[in-house]
NUGUSE-990544 format. One record per residue (C-alpha): x, y, z; residue in one letter. Coordinates in steps of 0.1 Angstrom, whole numbers, padded with zeros to 4 digits, always signed. Layout:
residues N
XYZA
...
***
This chain:
residues 639
-0442-2098-0120M
-0463-2129-0122Q
-0481-2139-0091S
-0498-2172-0082Q
-0516-2189-0054D
-0508-2225-0051V
-0520-2229-0016S
-0556-2233-0029Q
-0565-2267-0043R
-0596-2285-0055H
-0619-2300-0029A
-0614-2337-0026P
-0652-2343-0022F
-0683-2322-0029P
-0703-2310+0000A
-0738-2324+0005G
-0759-2347+0025S
-0746-2382+0029A
-0780-2398+0039G
-0784-2423+0067P
-0756-2444+0081V
-0763-2479+0095D
-0746-2491+0127V
-0725-2517+0109E
-0711-2489+0086Q
-0702-2468+0116A
-0685-2498+0133E
-0665-2505+0101A
-0655-2468+0100A
-0644-2469+0136L
-0621-2499+0130V
-0606-2484+0098E
-0601-2449+0111H
-0595-2456+0148Y
-0560-2441+0150P
-0572-2408+0133R
-0602-2405+0157L
-0580-2411+0188V
-0554-2385+0175R
-0582-2360+0170L
-0596-2365+0205A
-0560-2363+0220Y
-0553-2330+0203L
-0586-2314+0213V
-0586-2325+0249L
-0571-2300+0274P
-0534-2305+0280P
-0540-2299+0317G
-0551-2335+0320L
-0516-2347+0315G
-0502-2368+0287R
-0511-2402+0302S
-0547-2392+0312R
-0552-2376+0278R
-0542-2408+0261V
-0567-2430+0280L
-0594-2404+0277T
-0589-2401+0239A
-0592-2438+0235H
-0623-2439+0257A
-0640-2411+0237L
-0633-2428+0204A
-0647-2461+0217Q
-0677-2444+0231R
-0685-2428+0197A
-0706-2458+0187L
-0741-2462+0200P
-0743-2487+0229R
-0770-2513+0237G
-0795-2533+0217R
-0821-2506+0218R
-0802-2483+0196Q
-0818-2475+0162P
-0805-2495+0132S
-0796-2463+0113V
-0777-2432+0124I
-0783-2397+0108P
-0752-2386+0090A
-0738-2351+0083Q
-0719-2341+0051A
-0694-2366+0038V
-0659-2361+0051G
-0625-2361+0035R
-0624-2399+0034E
-0658-2400+0016G
-0671-2421+0044D
-0704-2409+0061P
-0697-2434+0090G
-0664-2417+0097Y
-0680-2383+0095T
-0706-2393+0121Y
-0679-2407+0144L
-0658-2376+0140R
-0686-2353+0151E
-0693-2375+0181R
-0657-2376+0192V
-0653-2339+0187L
-0684-2331+0207R
-0674-2353+0237T
-0638-2340+0236A
-0650-2304+0237L
-0674-2313+0266E
-0644-2327+0285A
-0625-2295+0278A
-0653-2272+0289R
-0651-2259+0325P
-0682-2266+0346R
-0694-2258+0381K
-0709-2284+0403G
-0709-2321+0393L
-0687-2330+0363P
-0700-2343+0331R
-0697-2380+0323L
-0669-2372+0298T
-0650-2353+0325Q
-0650-2383+0348L
-0621-2408+0347P
-0626-2429+0316A
-0640-2464+0324P
-0623-2478+0292L
-0595-2487+0287P
-0579-2494+0321Q
-0542-2499+0324V
-0531-2509+0359W
-0497-2500+0372G
-0485-2482+0340L
-0485-2447+0327K
-0489-2445+0289L
-0479-2415+0268F
-0468-2408+0232P
-0431-2407+0222R
-0415-2373+0227S
-0410-2352+0196G
-0385-2325+0188G
-0384-2288+0196A
-0409-2280+0169D
-0435-2304+0183E
-0430-2291+0218L
-0434-2255+0207A
-0466-2264+0189L
-0480-2283+0219D
-0473-2252+0241Q
-0491-2229+0216R
-0521-2252+0214L
-0523-2254+0252S
-0529-2217+0253A
-0559-2220+0230L
-0595-2227+0241S
-0610-2261+0233G
-0630-2249+0203P
-0599-2231+0189A
-0578-2262+0193R
-0606-2281+0175A
-0606-2256+0147A
-0568-2258+0143Y
-0568-2296+0142V
-0597-2298+0118L
-0580-2274+0095R
-0545-2289+0098G
-0552-2327+0103L
-0586-2331+0085E
-0578-2306+0058K
-0613-2291+0061L
-0621-2257+0047P
-0633-2230+0071D
-0670-2232+0062P
-0671-2269+0069D
-0652-2263+0102I
-0677-2237+0112R
-0706-2260+0105D
-0689-2289+0124L
-0681-2268+0154L
-0717-2255+0155D
-0730-2291+0153A
-0707-2300+0182A
-0723-2273+0204G
-0697-2245+0201V
-0713-2212+0208A
-0689-2191+0187D
-0674-2211+0158P
-0662-2179+0141G
-0643-2168+0172G
-0627-2203+0175A
-0615-2200+0139L
-0601-2166+0145A
-0583-2178+0176S
-0568-2207+0157A
-0553-2183+0132N
-0529-2171+0160S
-0510-2204+0157V
-0491-2209+0124P
-0504-2239+0105M
-0480-2269+0107Q
-0500-2299+0095P
-0469-2321+0093G
-0463-2318+0130L
-0499-2327+0138L
-0492-2361+0122S
-0459-2366+0141S
-0454-2393+0168P
-0455-2366+0195E
-0493-2365+0190F
-0499-2402+0182D
-0518-2417+0212P
-0518-2451+0194C
-0480-2455+0195S
-0471-2453+0232L
-0444-2456+0258Q
-0451-2473+0291A
-0437-2464+0325R
-0447-2475+0360P
-0470-2454+0382T
-0463-2445+0418D
-0456-2480+0433L
-0459-2469+0469M
-0493-2453+0464R
-0506-2484+0445R
-0495-2506+0474R
-0514-2484+0499Q
-0546-2482+0479H
-0551-2517+0464T
-0560-2550+0479K
-0528-2566+0465A
-0505-2551+0491A
-0492-2584+0504L
-0486-2597+0468A
-0468-2565+0458A
-0446-2567+0489A
-0438-2603+0482A
-0429-2595+0445A
-0407-2567+0457L
-0389-2590+0481A
-0383-2615+0453V
-0370-2588+0430C
-0347-2575+0457G
-0333-2610+0463A
-0326-2614+0426L
-0309-2581+0424V
-0287-2591+0454A
-0275-2623+0437L
-0239-2625+0426P
-0235-2611+0391G
-0265-2589+0394G
-0270-2555+0410G
-0280-2521+0397W
-0246-2504+0394G
-0231-2524+0365P
-0263-2518+0344D
-0261-2481+0346G
-0295-2464+0337A
-0313-2498+0333A
-0343-2506+0355A
-0340-2534+0381P
-0337-2570+0367A
-0370-2588+0368Y
-0361-2623+0354A
-0334-2649+0355G
-0342-2666+0321N
-0310-2681+0307P
-0318-2671+0271A
-0325-2635+0282A
-0293-2634+0302E
-0273-2647+0272A
-0287-2619+0251A
-0275-2594+0276L
-0240-2608+0280D
-0215-2583+0265P
-0191-2612+0259G
-0215-2629+0235K
-0224-2600+0212V
-0219-2609+0175V
-0188-2594+0159R
-0185-2598+0121V
-0151-2601+0104S
-0139-2569+0088P
-0135-2586+0055T
-0168-2606+0055A
-0186-2581+0032W
-0160-2586+0005R
-0170-2622-0002T
-0207-2622+0009S
-0235-2619-0016A
-0254-2598+0009R
-0252-2560+0012T
-0270-2555+0044D
-0262-2547+0081F
-0254-2584+0088S
-0220-2580+0071V
-0211-2547+0088W
-0180-2552+0110P
-0178-2538+0146A
-0161-2505+0145R
-0151-2478+0170G
-0125-2474+0197P
-0147-2487+0225L
-0157-2521+0210T
-0137-2538+0238G
-0153-2518+0266D
-0174-2546+0282K
-0188-2523+0309A
-0202-2499+0283L
-0216-2528+0262L
-0232-2543+0294R
-0250-2510+0301R
-0262-2507+0266A
-0276-2542+0265L
-0292-2538+0300A
-0309-2505+0291V
-0321-2520+0259W
-0338-2549+0278A
-0353-2527+0306R
-0348-2489+0302P
-0351-2470+0334G
-0375-2443+0341E
-0349-2416+0333A
-0340-2431+0299V
-0353-2412+0269R
-0367-2439+0245V
-0377-2432+0209S
-0387-2454+0180A
-0397-2450+0144T
-0434-2458+0138P
-0441-2495+0137G
-0409-2504+0155T
-0411-2527+0186Q
-0390-2516+0216T
-0386-2549+0234G
-0353-2564+0244G
-0332-2586+0221P
-0343-2623+0215A
-0306-2633+0214G
-0271-2618+0214P
-0273-2589+0189P
-0246-2578+0164Q
-0223-2550+0174L
-0219-2523+0147L
-0202-2495+0166Y
-0190-2484+0200A
-0171-2452+0206G
-0173-2415+0215E
-0193-2392+0193V
-0191-2355+0202D
-0201-2354+0240A
-0215-2389+0242A
-0205-2426+0243R
-0225-2444+0216V
-0232-2480+0210V
-0251-2493+0179I
-0265-2528+0178L
-0284-2548+0152Y
-0307-2578+0159D
-0317-2587+0123G
-0349-2565+0123L
-0339-2534+0142R
-0311-2509+0147I
-0307-2498+0183V
-0286-2469+0193R
-0276-2464+0230Y
-0260-2431+0240A
-0249-2418+0274E
-0230-2387+0285P
-0192-2391+0288K
-0194-2381+0325N
-0221-2406+0336G
-0252-2425+0327T
-0278-2399+0337R
-0296-2387+0307G
-0290-2419+0286A
-0310-2423+0254A
-0322-2454+0235L
-0334-2451+0199D
-0350-2479+0178F
-0354-2481+0140A
-0369-2508+0119R
-0347-2520+0091V
-0361-2554+0081D
-0353-2560+0044G
-0327-2533+0043A
-0301-2539+0016T
-0279-2518-0007G
-0289-2482-0004A
-0311-2489+0026G
-0281-2503+0045A
-0255-2477+0034S
-0254-2454+0064A
-0266-2449+0100L
-0268-2418+0121V
-0242-2418+0149L
-0253-2386+0165G
-0265-2350+0161R
-0250-2320+0178S
-0251-2282+0172D
-0273-2286+0141G
-0249-2312+0126N
-0251-2349+0120V
-0224-2376+0119R
-0229-2409+0100Y
-0214-2444+0102L
-0212-2457+0066T
-0212-2492+0053A
-0178-2508+0048P
-0182-2508+0011W
-0186-2470+0009V
-0154-2455-0006T
-0162-2418-0007K
-0186-2395+0012A
-0196-2359+0004A
-0223-2333+0012Q
-0243-2313-0013R
-0271-2288-0012D
-0301-2304-0029L
-0316-2270-0037T
-0285-2261-0059K
-0282-2288-0086P
-0254-2271-0104D
-0232-2267-0074A
-0206-2294-0068G
-0204-2318-0038A
-0181-2311-0010T
-0160-2341+0001P
-0162-2354+0037L
-0134-2372+0055T
-0141-2408+0064L
-0123-2422+0095A
-0131-2459+0101D
-0164-2454+0084G
-0174-2422+0104V
-0180-2391+0084T
-0171-2356+0094A
-0201-2336+0107P
-0224-2320+0081L
-0255-2298+0085A
-0287-2317+0094S
-0319-2304+0079P
-0338-2326+0104A
-0329-2304+0134V
-0331-2270+0116R
-0358-2245+0126T
-0371-2215+0107G
-0374-2211+0069G
-0359-2235+0044C
-0333-2220+0021T
-0311-2251+0016S
-0313-2289+0022W
-0280-2307+0029T
-0278-2343+0018V
-0252-2371+0022L
-0237-2384-0011Q
-0221-2418-0009L
-0200-2436-0035T
-0192-2473-0038D
-0184-2498-0065A
-0221-2498-0077S
-0223-2460-0081G
-0233-2428-0063T
-0265-2423-0043R
-0280-2396-0021L
-0295-2400+0014T
-0310-2374+0037T
-0315-2371+0075D
-0352-2371+0084L
-0346-2372+0122G
-0342-2410+0125E
-0314-2435+0128L
-0315-2446+0091V
-0313-2418+0065P
-0339-2419+0037A
-0327-2429+0002H
-0335-2403-0025L
-0344-2414-0060T
-0359-2397-0091A
-0379-2410-0121G
-0410-2429-0130R
-0423-2451-0102P
-0413-2487-0105G
-0380-2479-0123A
-0365-2448-0107P
-0329-2438-0109G
-0305-2424-0084E
-0312-2387-0075A
-0274-2381-0077S
-0275-2378-0115G
-0279-2344-0133A
-0315-2351-0142R
-0324-2363-0107G
-0307-2332-0091L
-0327-2308-0114R
-0359-2327-0106T
-0354-2325-0068W
-0340-2289-0065A
-0373-2269-0064P
-0390-2295-0041F
-0362-2304-0017A
-0378-2284+0012C
-0409-2306+0010S
-0389-2333+0026L
-0395-2316+0059A
-0431-2329+0059A
-0417-2365+0062E
-0396-2360+0093R
-0399-2387+0120S
-0423-2408+0100S
-0402-2440+0095G
-0393-2431+0059I
-0373-2456+0039R
-0370-2438+0006S
-0385-2408-0013V
-0389-2406-0050N
-0395-2375-0071A
-0412-2379-0105W
-0416-2350-0129A
-0448-2363-0145Y
-0461-2333-0165A
-0453-2299-0179E
-0482-2275-0186Q
-0482-2244-0208P
-0497-2216-0187L
-0524-2192-0200P
-0509-2160-0214G
-0478-2176-0228G
-0457-2172-0196T
-0440-2206-0201G
-0446-2241-0188P
-0455-2250-0152G
-0438-2281-0138A
-0458-2309-0120W
-0438-2332-0098V
-0451-2361-0075C
-0429-2370-0045T
-0437-2403-0028R
-0423-2414+0006A
-0422-2452+0013E
-0420-2463+0049T
-0402-2493+0065W
-0435-2506+0079R
-0453-2505+0046G
-0483-2483+0055D
-0482-2446+0061G
-0469-2439+0026T
-0474-2403+0015A
-0477-2390-0021A
-0474-2352-0026L
-0484-2335-0059A
-0463-2303-0062Q
-0465-2275-0087F
-0438-2249-0098R
-0444-2218-0119T
-0418-2208-0145P
-0388-2193-0129G
-0401-2200-0094G
-0373-2209-0069A
-0394-2235-0052A
-0425-2256-0058G
-0455-2258-0035A
-0475-2288-0023V
-0510-2287-0039V
-0524-2321-0030A
-0516-2350-0007K
-0526-2386-0005G
-0518-2410+0024T
-0518-2448+0019D
-0528-2445-0017V
-0513-2464-0046P
-0511-2432-0068A
-0476-2422-0079C
-0462-2455-0067G
-0449-2487-0083P
-0483-2504-0081R
-0502-2476-0098D
-0479-2448-0113P
-0508-2427-0125H
-0515-2394-0107V
-0538-2364-0112L
-0538-2331-0093A
-0550-2295-0097G
-0543-2260-0084V
-0558-2225-0086L
-0534-2201-0103W
-0535-2164-0107K
-0520-2150-0140S
-0499-2118-0143A
-0531-2102-0157A
-0550-2109-0125G
-0572-2137-0139S
-0577-2170-0119W
-0575-2204-0136Y
-0580-2239-0125L
-0549-2259-0137L
-0549-2297-0137A
-0524-2322-0150A
-0525-2360-0152G
-0495-2383-0158S
-0487-2400-0191E
-0516-2423-0202G
-0543-2399-0191T
-0567-2395-0221S
-0591-2368-0206S
-0595-2347-0175V
-0628-2332-0161S
-0637-2309-0133A
-0671-2307-0115T
-0684-2287-0085G
-0672-2251-0083G
-0657-2254-0118V
-0672-2274-0146T
-0649-2282-0175A
-0633-2310-0194S
-0604-2314-0218A
-0590-2342-0240R
-0555-2353-0230G
-0538-2350-0196P
-0540-2312-0192L
-0568-2289-0182L
-0567-2251-0179A
-0599-2231-0175V
-0609-2198-0160K
-0622-2200-0124A
-0633-2178-0095E
-0609-2171-0067Q
-0614-2197-0040G
-0634-2221-0063A
-0635-2257-0053R
-0637-2285-0078A
-0635-2323-0079E
-0612-2337-0106L
-0616-2369-0125K
-0594-2385-0152G
-0598-2412-0177T
-0569-2434-0187L
-0563-2447-0222T
-0574-2482-0210D
-0608-2467-0198G
-0601-2468-0161R
-0610-2437-0141E
-0588-2420-0116I
-0595-2393-0090S
-0576-2362-0082G
-0550-2366-0055L
-0560-2349-0023G
***
């Protein structure tokens, strides 16, 4: 039986000295890669600091990475070029790693500077912490907390920075780690989950804010009289007629009496669209959705939902897709749904830019949740369904009023038919949600929707708005619901798990090349999947490879915020090490249509005319790929 190793891939950049780096270059690298550096520091810092303290310390360490003062030299010695090809970033990464490890290292006597409270930044009266993730993120955080600082650093450098073990060993040694090999060995005890390291759970640049201990602040600051006066004023406002905490449920106390803000929170002024408006409107977006659900007339429920939206209390669980603002509404929002979903009362509102979902238990308001999703520009497929709720591994959707049929299908089984779902006032029967599943991936259930314009597929990726699935050449893809689209997606459906909770708007799969394998064992399939986000940045392009007869493909290269495999630049080039049935290793590479030649340098030196390259290689070899297009432009390998 044929065997292969598609986990190995070409090195994105050759190792070597990068030369000196001037201060301006390092400053530019800090601005460009600041979120990555802060995330690196946050993951390496000891969890015992607490989430809020880790956030502030991570930002402080990233900001301290630059030399300070006018007496600093004009150039900085650099190490080997990092995965971004930026020596300034590599210098900053080592500085951040070193100081984060110092903060994590126990010490007797006086603490180090990095172990003291961070002087920058300072946030008075608030606790800042990343948004909470799911069960997978929590489990990973617990496993990382059991590792030593160097082991956490090794795990993060391997999973987040995609560095090979020799480079990690060198970097840990340069950062002052006594036993880099032991740190790598300890990191092996935690299964590698790079997609989770990029999740909002570990993003110290996208934060939630909550107040600190108000009593302690008043006792230890010089603003005691001002704070007491402010509390007295707030208490008076709360006591005014029409106010009070009770009617607002889990909302925090009212803090302003602005007429416009009060109008936005008046349940009697929420916008309700006519049930037939969508039939005559030229628009196919959320603005023409009617208000549905049996509780649309429950003003007490709507009041609580609006009040919690404006000022969520400390016990309210708040989540938002990346790039989504969580502030209150600017005016009366549009009501899309109010009703009971499983064990909760749910309200869904729309303000023209965001979908907001409020949920509370049927037996009270304790444990209320508030979820935000950015949907500006949503139309057609992007405005065809919303997640009402998830329970027991299932998900229910609220569909657009123009949807006539709903069904579920397993994306990994293209020849199996779709199973119809009942629609009751736009609400689907429950179907399995791949977003909340744990363990291995053997199937991927998607929602199939039919309307007058055709049939389309969407999938739950853990957010309020399901992602639209397409298939075909970038710039002119077709719906994934067709026979060809289903066959394209089937071996690569499970790769969608890497895009969970990333604010994904749509994902396209493009079968860009077939490559005959050495030994006449049949053609290997090359597919590029590209995920577009609602916010524009954070796009992810994955090059995937499947051997003949293989049940599933494997990701062999990834690019973030790159134009490759997208509508602006549909060209893509990727490579993989493959082991034949005879035991020989080969470097395989494939470019998309329009690639006139492919070359490899580094651990493997070879070139070929046309878009395909297959050459013998040593196990574990690393190579850099370059391609030339028919118009003479050069492209680099994805990775």
